[in-house]
LOPAKE-906267 format. One record per residue: residue in one letter; x, y, z negated of N, C-alpha, C in turn. Coordinates in pm, whole numbers, plus 50000, padded with zeros to 5 digits. Layout:
<guba 'a' <X Y Z> <X Y Z> <X Y Z>>
...
***
This chain:
<guba 'm' <54404 84369 85931> <54266 84405 85896> <54265 84544 85835>>
<guba 's' <54157 84618 85867> <54150 84756 85821> <54011 84785 85764>>
<guba 'r' <54008 84880 85676> <53880 84923 85619> <53827 85048 85688>>
<guba 'l' <53899 85098 85790> <53860 85219 85861> <53777 85186 85985>>
<guba 'v' <53678 85270 86010> <53599 85263 86133> <53595 85403 86191>>
<guba 'y' <53643 85417 86319> <53641 85545 86388> <53511 85559 86466>>
<guba 'i' <53453 85682 86462> <53325 85707 86530> <53342 85830 86619>>
<guba 'n' <53300 85816 86745> <53316 85923 86844> <53179 85962 86901>>
<guba 'r' <53171 86080 86962> <53051 86134 87027> <52941 86165 86926>>
<guba 'l' <52977 86215 86811> <52876 86250 86710> <52800 86375 86752>>
<guba 'h' <52670 86377 86717> <52585 86493 86748> <52629 86613 86664>>
<guba 's' <52606 86733 86719> <52650 86854 86650> <52575 86877 86519>>
<guba 'k' <52452 86818 86506> <52374 86836 86384> <52403 86729 86279>>
<guba 't' <52477 86625 86317> <52506 86517 86223> <52606 86563 86119>>
<guba 't' <52573 86544 85991> <52661 86583 85882> <52728 86459 85822>>
<guba 'e' <52825 86483 85736> <52893 86371 85670> <52797 86291 85583>>
<guba 'v' <52699 86359 85524> <52598 86290 85443> <52515 86196 85531>>
<guba 'd' <52475 86246 85651> <52398 86162 85744> <52479 86041 85787>>
<guba 'l' <52607 86063 85818> <52693 85954 85863> <52712 85851 85751>>
<guba 'e' <52733 85899 85628> <52751 85806 85516> <52624 85726 85489>>
<guba 'r' <52507 85792 85499> <52381 85721 85479> <52362 85613 85586>>
<guba 'f' <52404 85642 85709> <52391 85544 85816> <52481 85424 85792>>
<guba 'c' <52602 85446 85739> <52701 85339 85726> <52683 85256 85600>>
<guba 't' <52605 85303 85503> <52590 85227 85378> <52517 85095 85399>>
<guba 'r' <52449 85079 85514> <52382 84952 85541> <52482 84838 85564>>
<guba 'f' <52606 84873 85593> <52708 84770 85619> <52794 84742 85496>>
<guba 'g' <52794 84830 85399> <52874 84808 85279> <52897 84938 85203>>
<guba 'n' <52974 84928 85096> <53001 85043 85011> <53100 85137 85080>>
<guba 'v' <53061 85265 85095> <53144 85365 85163> <53224 85442 85059>>
<guba 'i' <53356 85447 85079> <53444 85520 84987> <53468 85663 85034>>
<guba 'e' <53484 85679 85165> <53518 85810 85220> <53451 85825 85356>>
<guba 'c' <53406 85948 85384> <53340 85976 85512> <53381 86117 85555>>
<guba 'v' <53440 86129 85675> <53492 86257 85724> <53450 86276 85869>>
<guba 'i' <53410 86400 85903> <53378 86437 86042> <53466 86554 86082>>
<guba 'y' <53531 86543 86200> <53619 86648 86252> <53550 86720 86367>>
<guba 'p' <53560 86854 86372> <53503 86927 86487> <53594 86915 86609>>
<guba 'v' <53543 86962 86722> <53622 86960 86845> <53734 87065 86834>>
<guba 'd' <53858 87026 86866> <53970 87119 86866> <54069 87077 86974>>
<guba 'h' <54193 87124 86962> <54293 87093 87064> <54332 86946 87065>>
<guba 't' <54303 86875 86955> <54335 86732 86949> <54218 86646 86994>>
<guba 'l' <54097 86681 86950> <53979 86601 86980> <53892 86673 87083>>
<guba 't' <53853 86601 87188> <53767 86658 87292> <53620 86641 87258>>
<guba 'r' <53590 86553 87162> <53451 86533 87119> <53445 86531 86966>>
<guba 'r' <53328 86557 86913> <53309 86557 86768> <53321 86413 86717>>
<guba 's' <53421 86391 86630> <53452 86255 86587> <53477 86253 86437>>
<guba 'g' <53497 86132 86386> <53525 86117 86244> <53558 85973 86211>>
<guba 'y' <53568 85945 86082> <53596 85807 86040> <53525 85780 85908>>
<guba 'v' <53504 85650 85883> <53442 85603 85760> <53533 85498 85698>>
<guba 'k' <53559 85511 85569> <53643 85416 85498> <53556 85335 85403>>
<guba 'f' <53552 85202 85426> <53472 85112 85344> <53554 85058 85227>>
<guba 'a' <53483 85001 85131> <53550 84941 85016> <53615 84808 85052>>
<guba 's' <53566 84742 85159> <53621 84613 85198> <53637 84608 85350>>
<guba 'c' <53730 84522 85394> <53751 84503 85538> <53631 84435 85602>>
<guba 'q' <53562 84349 85527> <53447 84277 85583> <53338 84375 85625>>
<guba 's' <53316 84482 85546> <53213 84580 85581> <53250 84653 85710>>
<guba 'a' <53379 84689 85725> <53422 84759 85847> <53407 84669 85968>>
<guba 'e' <53447 84541 85955> <53435 84448 86068> <53289 84420 86100>>
<guba 'k' <53204 84415 85998> <53060 84392 86021> <53001 84505 86105>>
<guba 'm' <53035 84630 86072> <52984 84743 86148> <53039 84740 86291>>
<guba 'y' <53168 84706 86306> <53230 84703 86438> <53166 84596 86527>>
<guba 'h' <53147 84475 86475> <53091 84366 86556> <52946 84392 86591>>
<guba 'q' <52869 84450 86498> <52730 84480 86531> <52719 84591 86635>>
<guba 's' <52817 84682 86638> <52815 84785 86742> <52841 84726 86880>>
<guba 'r' <52909 84609 86884> <52933 84543 87012> <52808 84468 87060>>
<guba 'e' <52722 84429 86964> <52600 84361 87002> <52494 84457 87054>>
<guba 'g' <52493 84577 87010> <52398 84678 87056> <52448 84816 87019>>
<guba 't' <52418 84915 87104> <52469 85050 87083> <52404 85114 86961>>
<guba 'f' <52486 85178 86877> <52437 85252 86761> <52404 85395 86803>>
<guba 's' <52295 85446 86747> <52256 85586 86771> <52238 85654 86636>>
<guba 'i' <52300 85771 86623> <52287 85853 86502> <52228 85986 86544>>
<guba 'd' <52115 86024 86482> <52041 86144 86521> <52005 86139 86670>>
<guba 'q' <51959 86019 86714> <51916 85995 86852> <52027 86020 86953>>
<guba 't' <52150 86002 86911> <52265 86019 87001> <52352 85894 86996>>
<guba 'p' <52372 85824 87110> <52459 85706 87112> <52603 85744 87076>>
<guba 'v' <52666 85662 86993> <52802 85691 86949> <52894 85573 86983>>
<guba 'd' <53021 85602 86995> <53123 85499 87018> <53189 85464 86886>>
<guba 'i' <53214 85335 86866> <53271 85288 86739> <53390 85199 86769>>
<guba 'e' <53500 85223 86697> <53620 85141 86709> <53674 85112 86569>>
<guba 'l' <53736 84997 86556> <53794 84956 86428> <53931 85020 86412>>
<guba 'g' <53958 85076 86294> <54086 85142 86269> <54201 85042 86260>>
<guba 'r' <54319 85091 86276> <54440 85007 86271> <54541 85071 86177>>
<guba 'g' <54618 84984 86109> <54732 85034 86031> <54692 85092 85898>>
<guba 'n' <54773 85187 85853> <54760 85245 85720> <54634 85332 85712>>
<guba 't' <54561 85318 85600> <54439 85398 85582> <54467 85531 85515>>
<guba 'r' <54587 85548 85459> <54623 85672 85391> <54702 85761 85486>>
<guba 'l' <54630 85826 85577> <54692 85914 85675> <54648 86057 85648>>
<guba 's' <54727 86151 85699> <54688 86291 85689> <54578 86320 85789>>
<guba 'e' <54520 86438 85774> <54410 86476 85865> <54457 86481 86009>>
<guba 'e' <54574 86536 86032> <54626 86547 86168> <54654 86409 86227>>
<guba 'n' <54709 86318 86146> <54736 86183 86196> <54606 86108 86225>>
<guba 'h' <54505 86130 86141> <54375 86069 86168> <54320 86118 86302>>
<guba 'k' <54330 86248 86327> <54281 86304 86453> <54355 86245 86573>>
<guba 'k' <54487 86234 86560> <54567 86179 86670> <54529 86034 86697>>
<guba 'q' <54510 85957 86590> <54476 85816 86608> <54337 85802 86671>>
<guba 'i' <54242 85886 86626> <54108 85882 86687> <54116 85916 86834>>
<guba 's' <54190 86023 86866> <54203 86064 87005> <54269 85954 87089>>
<guba 't' <54370 85890 87034> <54439 85783 87107> <54347 85664 87132>>
<guba 'v' <54273 85626 87028> <54186 85508 87040> <54077 85530 87144>>
<guba 'f' <54008 85642 87136> <53894 85663 87226> <53938 85707 87365>>
<guba 'n' <54052 85776 87378> <54102 85808 87511> <54146 85683 87583>>
<guba 'k' <54209 85592 87509> <54251 85465 87568> <54129 85382 87608>>
<guba 'k' <54027 85386 87526> <53905 85311 87556> <53836 85368 87679>>
<guba 's' <53828 85503 87687> <53757 85565 87799> <53830 85548 87930>>
<guba 's' <53963 85521 87925> <54040 85505 88048> <54005 85376 88121>>
<guba 'h' <53958 85274 88042> <53926 85148 88109> <53786 85098 88074>>
<guba 's' <53715 85171 87988> <53581 85126 87947> <53483 85241 87959>>
<guba 'p' <53431 85270 88076> <53336 85381 88092> <53204 85350 88021>>
<guba 't' <53140 85457 87971> <53010 85442 87906> <52901 85442 88013>>
<guba 'i' <52817 85342 88010> <52712 85325 88110> <52578 85358 88045>>
<guba 'y' <52500 85447 88108> <52369 85487 88061> <52263 85427 88154>>
<guba 't' <52166 85360 88097> <52060 85295 88173> <51931 85372 88156>>
<guba 'l' <51871 85414 88269> <51743 85484 88269> <51633 85389 88313>>
<guba 'h' <51524 85390 88238> <51407 85310 88275> <51304 85402 88340>>
<guba 'i' <51262 85367 88463> <51171 85451 88541> <51044 85372 88566>>
<guba 'e' <50929 85433 88533> <50799 85371 88558> <50724 85451 88663>>
<guba 'g' <50663 85377 88757> <50589 85441 88865> <50614 85367 88997>>
<guba 'q' <50520 85377 89088> <50534 85305 89216> <50639 85372 89303>>
<guba 'i' <50737 85292 89346> <50851 85342 89422> <50850 85277 89561>>
<guba 'g' <50877 85358 89665> <50881 85304 89801> <51010 85229 89828>>
<guba 'd' <51123 85299 89816> <51252 85236 89841> <51361 85313 89766>>
<guba 'e' <51486 85270 89789> <51599 85334 89721> <51614 85479 89762>>
<guba 'e' <51591 85508 89891> <51611 85643 89942> <51515 85741 89873>>
<guba 'e' <51392 85697 89853> <51294 85784 89785> <51338 85813 89641>>
<guba 'l' <51390 85710 89573> <51433 85729 89435> <51555 85820 89427>>
<guba 'i' <51649 85803 89521> <51770 85888 89523> <51733 86034 89547>>
<guba 'n' <51638 86056 89642> <51596 86194 89670> <51524 86255 89550>>
<guba 'y' <51445 86172 89479> <51371 86225 89362> <51467 86261 89249>>
<guba 'l' <51567 86173 89225> <51663 86199 89118> <51769 86300 89159>>
<guba 'n' <51779 86325 89289> <51878 86419 89342> <52020 86375 89308>>
<guba 's' <52040 86243 89299> <52171 86186 89270> <52165 86037 89300>>
<guba 'k' <52281 85980 89329> <52288 85837 89360> <52335 85761 89236>>
<guba 'p' <52249 85670 89184> <52288 85595 89064> <52402 85497 89093>>
<guba 'l' <52461 85451 88984> <52567 85352 88995> <52512 85218 89042>>
<guba 's' <52392 85183 88997> <52328 85058 89039> <52177 85073 89030>>
<guba 'f' <52109 84986 89108> <51962 84982 89110> <51915 84845 89063>>
<guba 'k' <51800 84846 88996> <51733 84721 88964> <51584 84749 88961>>
<guba 'f' <51513 84706 89069> <51370 84737 89081> <51287 84636 89004>>
<guba 'l' <51177 84686 88946> <51079 84601 88880> <50965 84578 88978>>
<guba 'e' <50942 84453 89015> <50846 84419 89121> <50736 84329 89066>>
<guba 'k' <50620 84338 89130> <50511 84246 89101> <50432 84224 89230>>
<guba 't' <50357 84117 89235> <50279 84081 89353> <50133 84116 89331>>
<guba 'd' <50074 84191 89426> <49934 84229 89412> <49843 84116 89458>>
<guba 't' <49712 84142 89462> <49614 84038 89499> <49627 83995 89645>>
<guba 'd' <49683 84082 89730> <49701 84048 89871> <49832 83976 89897>>
<guba 'g' <49912 83954 89791> <50039 83885 89808> <50154 83976 89845>>
<guba 'c' <50132 84105 89844> <50239 84201 89877> <50319 84235 89751>>
<guba 'i' <50448 84258 89769> <50536 84293 89659> <50537 84445 89643>>
<guba 'i' <50507 84488 89521> <50503 84632 89490> <50611 84663 89387>>
<guba 'k' <50686 84769 89414> <50788 84815 89317> <50719 84906 89216>>
<guba 't' <50705 84856 89093> <50635 84931 88987> <50729 85012 88899>>
<guba 'g' <50858 85000 88924> <50954 85074 88843> <51095 85032 88879>>
<guba 'a' <51190 85087 88803> <51330 85055 88830> <51413 85087 88708>>
<guba 'q' <51531 85024 88706> <51632 85056 88606> <51758 85097 88681>>
<guba 'v' <51806 85218 88656> <51924 85270 88724> <52029 85304 88620>>
<guba 't' <52154 85299 88658> <52264 85326 88566> <52349 85442 88616>>
<guba 'y' <52403 85518 88520> <52493 85629 88546> <52607 85623 88445>>
<guba 't' <52714 85691 88476> <52824 85709 88380> <52842 85855 88341>>
<guba 'd' <52765 85943 88404> <52775 86087 88378> <52669 86125 88275>>
<guba 'k' <52713 86160 88153> <52620 86197 88047> <52547 86326 88079>>
<guba 'e' <52612 86423 88138> <52547 86549 88171> <52437 86529 88274>>
<guba 'l' <52461 86440 88371> <52359 86411 88471> <52238 86343 88406>>
<guba 'i' <52264 86253 88311> <52156 86187 88238> <52073 86291 88162>>
<guba 'd' <52141 86382 88093> <52070 86486 88017> <51986 86574 88109>>
<guba 'r' <52040 86605 88227> <51965 86689 88322> <51839 86618 88370>>
<guba 'i' <51850 86489 88399> <51734 86413 88448> <51628 86402 88338>>
<guba 'l' <51672 86379 88215> <51577 86362 88105> <51507 86492 88068>>
<guba 'k' <51576 86606 88087> <51517 86735 88052> <51418 86784 88157>>
<guba 'q' <51426 86732 88280> <51336 86775 88386> <51193 86728 88358>>
<guba 'h' <51096 86804 88410> <50954 86766 88398> <50919 86673 88514>>
<guba 'h' <50872 86553 88482> <50842 86453 88584> <50692 86428 88589>>
<guba 'd' <50634 86450 88708> <50491 86424 88728> <50467 86287 88791>>
<guba 'k' <50558 86244 88879> <50537 86120 88954> <50581 85998 88875>>
<guba 'f' <50691 86010 88800> <50746 85896 88726> <50760 85929 88577>>
<guba 't' <50768 85821 88498> <50801 85832 88357> <50944 85781 88338>>
<guba 'i' <51033 85867 88288> <51175 85833 88278> <51219 85845 88134>>
<guba 'e' <51292 85743 88085> <51346 85747 87950> <51478 85671 87945>>
<guba 'l' <51563 85708 87849> <51692 85642 87831> <51668 85507 87762>>
<guba 'l' <51703 85398 87833> <51676 85265 87780> <51792 85214 87695>>
<guba 'a' <51916 85230 87740> <52030 85175 87667> <52157 85248 87707>>
<guba 't' <52258 85237 87620> <52391 85290 87646> <52492 85183 87606>>
<guba 'k' <52586 85153 87695> <52685 85051 87661> <52817 85084 87728>>
<guba 't' <52920 85022 87676> <53055 85036 87731> <53098 84903 87790>>
<guba 's' <53146 84907 87911> <53179 84782 87979> <53315 84795 88047>>
<guba 'n' <53389 84684 88049> <53517 84678 88119> <53502 84621 88259>>
<guba 'k' <53381 84578 88293> <53358 84514 88422> <53342 84618 88531>>
<guba 'r' <53369 84576 88653> <53354 84664 88767> <53206 84679 88797>>
<guba 'e' <53160 84804 88814> <53020 84832 88842> <53000 84836 88993>>
<guba 'y' <52890 84780 89036> <52854 84782 89178> <52754 84893 89203>>
<guba 'e' <52753 84944 89321> <52659 85049 89356> <52519 84994 89370>>
<guba 's' <52504 84869 89396> <52373 84804 89404> <52392 84660 89365>>
<guba 'e' <52281 84589 89348> <52289 84449 89312> <52354 84370 89425>>
<guba 'p' <52440 84272 89393> <52504 84193 89499> <52399 84113 89576>>
<guba 'l' <52420 84105 89705> <52327 84030 89790> <52346 83881 89769>>
<guba 'l' <52239 83808 89793> <52246 83663 89781> <52330 83605 89894>>
<guba 'n' <52399 83502 89864> <52478 83432 89966> <52382 83372 90068>>
<guba 'p' <52398 83404 90199> <52307 83350 90300> <52310 83199 90307>>
<guba 'k' <52421 83136 90260> <52433 82991 90268> <52368 82922 90147>>
<guba 'r' <52316 83005 90053> <52258 82946 89934> <52134 82865 89974>>
<guba 's' <52115 82755 89910> <52002 82668 89945> <51871 82735 89906>>
<guba 'k' <51764 82685 89965> <51633 82740 89940> <51594 82721 89794>>
<guba 'l' <51633 82607 89734> <51602 82582 89594> <51669 82683 89503>>
<guba 's' <51795 82712 89530> <51865 82809 89447> <51808 82949 89467>>
<guba 'q' <51763 82981 89588> <51699 83111 89611> <51571 83124 89531>>
<guba 'n' <51490 83015 89535> <51366 83018 89456> <51396 83032 89307>>
<guba 'l' <51501 82961 89264> <51539 82969 89123> <51584 83111 89088>>
<guba 'h' <51662 83170 89178> <51707 83306 89153> <51590 83403 89148>>
<guba 's' <51493 83385 89241> <51375 83472 89240> <51294 83454 89113>>
<guba 's' <51282 83328 89070> <51206 83301 88947> <51274 83365 88827>>
<guba 'i' <51408 83354 88820> <51482 83415 88709> <51466 83566 88711>>
<guba 'n' <51475 83626 88831> <51456 83771 88841> <51316 83812 88797>>
<guba 'y' <51217 83731 88836> <51079 83761 88798> <51062 83758 88647>>
<guba 'h' <51118 83656 88584> <51107 83646 88438> <51187 83756 88369>>
<guba 'l' <51303 83790 88426> <51380 83900 88369> <51305 84032 88376>>
<guba 'q' <51236 84053 88490> <51156 84174 88503> <51043 84177 88401>>
<guba 'n' <50978 84059 88384> <50870 84052 88285> <50924 84077 88144>>
<guba 'l' <51042 84021 88115> <51102 84042 87984> <51137 84189 87962>>
<guba 't' <51188 84252 88069> <51221 84394 88059> <51097 84477 88033>>
<guba 'k' <50990 84443 88108> <50864 84513 88090> <50811 84490 87947>>
<guba 'l' <50820 84364 87902> <50773 84334 87768> <50855 84407 87662>>
<guba 't' <50987 84414 87685> <51073 84488 87593> <51035 84634 87586>>
<guba 'h' <51010 84690 87705> <50969 84830 87709> <50836 84851 87637>>
<guba 'd' <50741 84760 87661> <50611 84771 87593> <50627 84759 87442>>
<guba 'l' <50713 84664 87399> <50737 84649 87255> <50802 84773 87196>>
<guba 'y' <50892 84834 87274> <50957 84956 87228> <50855 85068 87211>>
<guba 'q' <50764 85082 87309> <50659 85183 87297> <50565 85152 87181>>
<guba 'e' <50529 85022 87166> <50442 84984 87056> <50508 85015 86921>>
<guba 'n' <50639 84990 86916> <50713 85021 86793> <50709 85171 86764>>
<guba 'e' <50721 85253 86869> <50712 85398 86849> <50573 85437 86799>>
<guba 'h' <50469 85375 86860> <50332 85404 86816> <50313 85364 86669>>
<guba 'l' <50365 85245 86635> <50353 85199 86496> <50428 85292 86401>>
<guba 'q' <50545 85339 86446> <50621 85432 86363> <50545 85562 86342>>
<guba 'n' <50480 85610 86451> <50399 85732 86439> <50282 85708 86345>>
<guba 'd' <50216 85589 86361> <50105 85557 86270> <50153 85549 86126>>
<guba 'k' <50273 85492 86107> <50329 85482 85973> <50352 85621 85914>>
<guba 'n' <50405 85713 85998> <50429 85849 85950> <50297 85918 85914>>
<guba 'v' <50194 85895 86001> <50063 85955 85972> <50006 85900 85842>>
<guba 'l' <50016 85765 85826> <49966 85703 85703> <50043 85752 85581>>
<guba 'q' <50175 85767 85596> <50255 85816 85484> <50214 85957 85445>>
<guba 't' <50189 86039 85550> <50143 86176 85523> <50008 86175 85453>>
<guba 't' <49918 86084 85501> <49786 86074 85439> <49798 86029 85293>>
<guba 'v' <49885 85929 85270> <49905 85879 85134> <49960 85989 85044>>
<guba 'n' <50056 86065 85097> <50112 86176 85018> <50005 86280 84985>>
<guba 'd' <49920 86310 85087> <49813 86406 85063> <49716 86354 84957>>
<guba 'q' <49679 86224 84971> <49587 86167 84873> <49648 86164 84733>>
<guba 't' <49779 86132 84727> <49847 86131 84597> <49847 86270 84534>>
<guba 't' <49876 86370 84618> <49873 86508 84568> <49734 86547 84520>>
<guba 'r' <49633 86503 84599> <49495 86533 84561> <49456 86465 84430>>
<guba 'i' <49499 86339 84414> <49468 86265 84290> <49535 86333 84171>>
<guba 'k' <49661 86373 84187> <49730 86443 84079> <49659 86573 84043>>
<guba 'r' <49615 86646 84148> <49543 86770 84121> <49412 86743 84047>>
<guba 'm' <49342 86634 84090> <49217 86598 84022> <49243 86556 83877>>
<guba 'e' <49354 86482 83855> <49388 86444 83718> <49416 86566 83632>>
<guba 'n' <49488 86664 83688> <49515 86787 83613> <49385 86862 83583>>
<guba 'e' <49294 86864 83683> <49165 86929 83661> <49085 86855 83554>>
<guba 'a' <49091 86719 83556> <49020 86641 83454> <49075 86671 83315>>
<guba 'i' <49209 86682 83305> <49271 86715 83175> <49225 86853 83128>>
<guba 'd' <49220 86949 83223> <49173 87083 83186> <49027 87080 83141>>
<guba 'l' <48944 86999 83211> <48804 86989 83174> <48787 86926 83036>>
<guba 'i' <48870 86823 83008> <48863 86759 82876> <48902 86858 82766>>
<guba 'e' <49009 86934 82792> <49050 87035 82693> <48940 87140 82673>>
<guba 's' <48878 87184 82786> <48770 87282 82775> <48652 87224 82699>>
<guba 's' <48621 87094 82726> <48509 87028 82656> <48537 87018 82506>>
<guba 'n' <48662 86983 82471> <48698 86975 82329> <48685 87111 82261>>
<guba 'k' <48730 87216 82330> <48718 87350 82274> <48571 87387 82257>>
<guba 't' <48488 87350 82358> <48345 87380 82351> <48279 87308 82234>>
<guba 'h' <48314 87178 82215> <48260 87103 82102> <48302 87166 81969>>
<guba 'y' <48427 87210 81961> <48475 87272 81838> <48399 87401 81809>>
<guba 'i' <48381 87483 81913> <48307 87609 81895> <48162 87580 81855>>
<guba 'a' <48100 87478 81922> <47961 87444 81888> <47951 87396 81743>>
<guba 'k' <48051 87318 81698> <48050 87271 81560> <48063 87389 81464>>
<guba 'c' <48152 87484 81495> <48167 87602 81410> <48037 87681 81402>>
<guba 'i' <47972 87696 81520> <47845 87771 81522> <47739 87697 81440>>
<guba 'a' <47734 87561 81453> <47635 87483 81377> <47661 87496 81227>>
<guba 'd' <47789 87487 81188> <47821 87501 81046> <47784 87640 80994>>
<guba 'k' <47813 87741 81074> <47779 87877 81034> <47628 87896 81025>>
<guba 'y' <47556 87836 81124> <47410 87846 81121> <47354 87774 80999>>
<guba 'k' <47414 87657 80966> <47367 87583 80849> <47389 87662 80721>>
<guba 's' <47509 87725 80708> <47535 87807 80589> <47441 87926 80582>>
<guba 'r' <47416 87987 80699> <47322 88099 80703> <47182 88053 80665>>
<guba 'e' <47142 87931 80711> <47012 87877 80678> <46999 87852 80527>>
<guba 'e' <47106 87794 80469> <47104 87772 80324> <47096 87904 80248>>
<guba 'e' <47173 88001 80294> <47170 88133 80229> <47032 88197 80242>>
<guba 'y' <46971 88179 80360> <46837 88235 80382> <46736 88169 80289>>
<guba 'q' <46743 88033 80276> <46652 87961 80187> <46668 88008 80043>>
<guba 'k' <46797 88025 80006> <46823 88070 79869> <46766 88210 79845>>
<guba 'n' <46789 88300 79940> <46735 88436 79929> <46582 88435 79929>>
<guba 'l' <46524 88342 80013> <46380 88333 80019> <46321 88289 79884>>
<guba 'e' <46389 88190 79822> <46342 88144 79691> <46351 88257 79587>>
<guba 'e' <46465 88328 79589> <46479 88440 79496> <46375 88547 79524>>
<guba 's' <46348 88573 79651> <46246 88673 79687> <46109 88630 79637>>
<guba 'n' <46080 88499 79652> <45950 88449 79604> <45938 88466 79453>>
<guba 'k' <46049 88439 79382> <46048 88457 79237> <46021 88603 79202>>
<guba 'v' <46092 88694 79272> <46074 88837 79246> <45930 88878 79274>>
<guba 'v' <45874 88823 79387> <45734 88856 79422> <45639 88810 79313>>
<guba 'l' <45663 88685 79262> <45578 88634 79155> <45587 88722 79031>>
<guba 'e' <45712 88760 78997> <45729 88847 78881> <45658 88981 78901>>
<guba 'l' <45674 89035 79025> <45607 89162 79054> <45457 89148 79046>>
<guba 'e' <45406 89034 79097> <45261 89012 79091> <45215 89004 78946>>
<guba 't' <45296 88935 78861> <45261 88926 78717> <45261 89064 78653>>
<guba 'i' <45368 89142 78686> <45377 89278 78632> <45259 89362 78677>>
<guba 'i' <45224 89347 78809> <45111 89425 78862> <44982 89388 78790>>
<guba 'k' <44963 89252 78770> <44842 89210 78700> <44839 89267 78557>>
<guba 't' <44957 89258 78490> <44964 89313 78353> <44936 89462 78353>>
<guba 't' <44998 89532 78452> <44979 89677 78462> <44832 89711 78489>>
<guba 'n' <44771 89628 78579> <44630 89652 78610> <44544 89633 78484>>
<guba 'g' <44577 89526 78404> <44502 89503 78280> <44517 89620 78183>>
<guba 'n' <44644 89666 78169> <44670 89779 78081> <44601 89905 78131>>
<guba 'l' <44602 89918 78265> <44537 90036 78324> <44388 90035 78294>>
<guba 'v' <44328 89916 78305> <44183 89907 78275> <44157 89941 78128>>
<guba 'k' <44244 89886 78042> <44229 89916 77900> <44247 90064 77874>>
<guba 'a' <44349 90127 77941> <44371 90270 77921> <44252 90351 77969>>
<guba 'q' <44193 90309 78086> <44075 90380 78135> <43959 90369 78037>>
<guba 'd' <43944 90245 77980> <43835 90228 77881> <43860 90317 77757>>
<guba 'e' <43989 90320 77714> <44023 90402 77597> <44002 90549 77626>>
<guba 'i' <44038 90593 77750> <44016 90734 77789> <43867 90766 77790>>
<guba 'q' <43790 90668 77841> <43645 90690 77847> <43588 90702 77705>>
<guba 'r' <43640 90616 77615> <43592 90619 77476> <43628 90752 77412>>
<guba 'l' <43757 90793 77437> <43800 90921 77378> <43723 91038 77437>>
<guba 't' <43694 91027 77566> <43616 91134 77630> <43478 91145 77566>>
<guba 'n' <43421 91028 77544> <43288 91028 77481> <43297 91089 77340>>
<guba 'q' <43406 91052 77268> <43423 91108 77133> <43441 91259 77139>>
<guba 'i' <43521 91303 77241> <43541 91448 77253> <43410 91517 77280>>
<guba 't' <43334 91457 77368> <43203 91518 77401> <43117 91526 77275>>
<guba 'l' <43122 91414 77198> <43043 91412 77075> <43093 91516 76976>>
<guba 'l' <43226 91528 76967> <43284 91624 76875> <43255 91766 76918>>
<guba 'e' <43260 91788 77052> <43230 91923 77101> <43086 91962 77065>>
<guba 's' <42998 91861 77082> <42857 91893 77049> <42844 91919 76899>>
<guba 'q' <42916 91838 76823> <42911 91861 76678> <42974 91995 76642>>
<guba 's' <43080 92028 76714> <43149 92154 76687> <43058 92272 76716>>
<guba 'k' <42984 92258 76828> <42890 92365 76861> <42785 92381 76751>>
<guba 'e' <42743 92265 76700> <42643 92274 76595> <42702 92339 76470>>
<guba 'l' <42826 92306 76443> <42890 92363 76326> <42917 92512 76344>>
<guba 'v' <42944 92551 76467> <42973 92691 76493> <42849 92775 76463>>
<guba 't' <42737 92720 76492> <42614 92796 76469> <42585 92806 76320>>
<guba 'k' <42643 92716 76243> <42619 92720 76100> <42738 92779 76031>>
<guba 'p' <42712 92861 75919> <42824 92914 75843> <42890 92803 75764>>
<guba 's' <43025 92796 75769> <43099 92690 75698> <43223 92751 75638>>
<guba 'p' <43275 92683 75545> <43395 92735 75483> <43509 92737 75582>>
<guba 's' <43601 92819 75554> <43715 92835 75644> <43803 92711 75651>>
<guba 'e' <43816 92635 75550> <43898 92515 75551> <43842 92413 75648>>
<guba 'l' <43713 92402 75651> <43651 92307 75743> <43677 92347 75887>>
<guba 'e' <43672 92470 75916> <43699 92516 76053> <43844 92490 76091>>
<guba 'y' <43927 92512 75997> <44070 92489 76027> <44096 92342 76058>>
<guba 'e' <44038 92256 75983> <44056 92111 76009> <44000 92069 76144>>
<guba 'i' <43886 92129 76175> <43826 92095 76306> <43916 92143 76418>>
<guba 'e' <43973 92261 76408> <44061 92310 76514> <44185 92221 76529>>
<guba 'q' <44238 92182 76414> <44354 92093 76421> <44320 91960 76487>>
<guba 'f' <44204 91910 76460> <44162 91783 76521> <44153 91796 76673>>
<guba 'f' <44095 91908 76719> <44083 91927 76864> <44220 91942 76929>>
<guba 'l' <44308 92009 76866> <44442 92023 76922> <44511 91886 76934>>
<guba 'n' <44496 91805 76834> <44558 91671 76840> <44500 91586 76952>>
<guba 'v' <44368 91602 76965> <44302 91523 77073> <44353 91568 77212>>
<guba 'k' <44362 91699 77233> <44406 91751 77362> <44550 91706 77391>>
<guba 'q' <44639 91711 77291> <44778 91666 77313> <44784 91518 77349>>
<guba 'y' <44700 91438 77285> <44697 91295 77316> <44652 91269 77460>>
<guba 'l' <44550 91347 77501> <44499 91329 77638> <44602 91370 77741>>
<guba 'k' <44681 91469 77708> <44783 91510 77802> <44889 91404 77818>>
***
């Protein structure tokens, strides 16, 4: 028993990481190596070392049940033998020995599925420009009871020829690679003919089996196409989900920014309201003080007006007295009087004039 699995015919784009990811479905991978084409190896090959022999055997047996494809390329798988601790050169030699021995008696068979109405084998050979290893026509009966060939399955062993046919542009038929397998059996160029001595019952049974096999093949092909459509739909949905997730995250970030902006706006509005309130209080206080000053000024004005009226009355009284004194003075001037009396009168007038000034 061995923990090594040798893999041949790897695609040029397949990396060791891709190969390890593919093999982890069978068990824990300890080592994964891919060798390029050189003088020892004619194809890109490598090996995988599992943690247990059961994982290696599981991968090997499942490869016998159906062909494995890595990066859309069918690969050959063989179970390793002997010591797992070999040098790189010994690994290459063992890989070359295993797959060269296998290819000497086990050719790889490629099956092409062809859809479209076909007349006969000669028409198909001329269209493909090559003679397949075997033919298997897909037939159905129309409403008139005639058998119509609606397709075929042909096999080849030449990979380059398969690639050439698949790369060509086909207008009349739809051609795709259906399966790849390795067989030790002898391949026939066409399906073996029925034994002419076979009874009618066995012929009917054989026809019925072929009919059901054709229906199963058609159903398998339809399921394969439906699976591809579902896979495409899944990819589209995944892309849509990713886009929606990205959009939701962007909207959440925008909502967070809006909340922060709203909080800043509320804070600024609160500061403005507080400032306005303080300004309002200051204005009320100044207004009250101004009203007090106005009242005081009004009181002062009233007092000043009262004093002014009194002063005007006093001026009027003094004016009247001056007028009276002037008239008396004139009378005295006309009369001779002692000098002392005149002096006193002059002094009185001077005092009055200074007061009025």
